[in-house]
C-alpha positions, -999 to +999 in steps of 0.1 A: +517+453-692+508+481-716+475+499-720+462+510-754+440+538-743+424+543-778+417+515-803+386+510-825+387+473-822+353+469-838+365+485-871+357+467-903+394+469-913+400+440-889+380+418-911+358+403-884+389+391-865+387+416-837+390+390-809+421+376-827+436+411-829+430+415-792+445+381-785+477+389-805+480+422-786+479+404-753+507+381-765+527+413-769+520+424-733+491+448-742+471+440-711+442+464-718+426+480-749+401+507-745+375+507-773+357+540-778+323+541-795+315+565-823+277+566-824+246+549-811+248+521-837+281+507-824+276+510-786+264+473-785+295+462-806+321+478-783+303+465-752+302+429-766+338+430-777+349+441-742+328+413-727+345+387-749+381+398-749+400+395-716+421+425-723+394+450-735+372+477-720+349+503-736+336+538-738+302+552-749+299+584-769+290+602-801+320+611-823+319+646-839+320+631-874+288+613-865+271+644-852+255+654-886+232+624-885+227+624-847+194+634-831+184+646-796+169+611-791+205+598-793+215+620-764+185+606-744+196+571-753+231+578-744+223+589-709+203+557-704+230+535-720+256+551-696+233+546-666+230+509-675+266+505-682+277+518-648+271+483-635+295+469-661+331+469-648+344+470-683+328+504-690+354+530-682+347+564-700+327+586-722+340+587-757+349+593-784+336+629-781+350+663-790+352+688-819+364+685-855+369+718-873+391+701-899+367+684-922+350+710-945+316+695-941+319+699-903+330+736-905+298+752-917+285+775-890+254+754-883+274+722-881+300+738-858+272+748-835+257+713-836+290+698-827+295+722-798+259+713-785+266+676-787+300+679-770+286+700-742+257+676-736+281+647-735+303+666-711+272+670-689+266+632-690+303+626-681+300+649-652+267+635-640+282+600-638+317+610-626+334+597-657+365+608-677+362+615-714+382+604-745+384+634-767+387+639-805+404+672-812+411+684-847+418+721-854+399+727-822+423+725-792+414+759-777+376+754-782+377+719-766+396+733-736+371+761-733+341+738-730+359+713-708+368+741-684+331+752-683+317+717-678+346+697-662+344+660-664+363+637-640+395+640-661+401+626-696+426+620-724+433+644-752+435+617-779+463+619-806+475+651-790+492+674-815+487+709-800+512+733-786+531+731-753+508+758-739+477+738-749+492+707-734+497+725-702+460+736-703+450+699-704+474+689-677+461+717-655+426+703-656+437+667-649+439+654-684+464+630-699+477+632-734+476+603-759+506+595-781+508+568-808+521+560-842+526+596-852+557+600-830+575+573-850+579+595-880+611+616-880+593+644-899+567+648-871+589+673-853+564+690-831+548+657-819+582+643-812+592+673-792+560+671-772+565+634-765+601+640-755+596+671-733+562+669-717+560+655-681+560+617-681+531+618-657+510+633-684+515+607-711+494+576-720+500+552-749+475+546-777+473+533-813+439+547-827+440+514-846+432+507-873+444+543-881+476+562-874+499+533-882+535+537-871+562+544-896+570+507-902+534+498-910+523+529-928+501+530-948+488+497-936+463+488-910+474+496-875+468+471-846+470+473-808+500+449-807+521+479-820+521+496-787+554+481-775+571+492-807+557+527-805+567+528-769+603+518-777+606+548-800+592+571-772+615+557-746+644+564-769+633+599-775+630+605-738+662+586-730+646+564-704+643+526-700+613+510-717+603+494-684+601+529-668+578+541-696+556+511-693+552+515-656+545+552-658+520+552-687+501+523-672+498+541-639+488+572-658+460+554-676+448+539-643+448+574-628+427+590-654+404+560-659+401+545-624+376+519-635+405+502-654+420+491-622+416+455-616+408+447-652+442+436-665+444+399-672+465+377-648 
């Protein structure tokens, strides 16, 4: 079975049919979907979805685009939410966390500093509870690497990786995996396709980031987790390996970086 390591299954784009979306993904052999949270308001939603879909698990975190409205009380609440969730087998990671130095409103000096503060505090929570992180990284690869090296969590995934080979090696060296999804299906995405083709297979996990980053055949439509096998077929062709080998390796990689996933896959 496949694992979609990053899917916002609670997104409004799914029109209230999130459980149906998950069920259709399971029909396509997507045996697990990891649902990252984005802020305090949707922690209950991702938890409840994971509780009601046999092929879903979840993460708790504060996304950098939600940092402007976040308060220190949210960090206190997050630590308590994580503590409570440790008894839930479907809770697998801290995320989605990271840095976004792409959006103009997030690039003002004060907001950059606030992002860094929230990222580092969430890294501390991940380290305290021995959890991996799911990172959001836009125009901030080196900065994210710097802070992760200073406050190392128990591994993680560089979501939607699009950095350099040197940056990829930096993540690999600290035990991270690199997430690849719909972007690699576009022939013009030369750097992402080179990375997906040439990086060690042991470093790669599959993702959709649904409802975003739709593959070429759906763009600009709504992405869904049942697209993982089609995206994987493109990746297998790029690497010149059998699809079954890619499935086995990427599933093992996801289990390796998120050990709490083991044993969750349906039947």
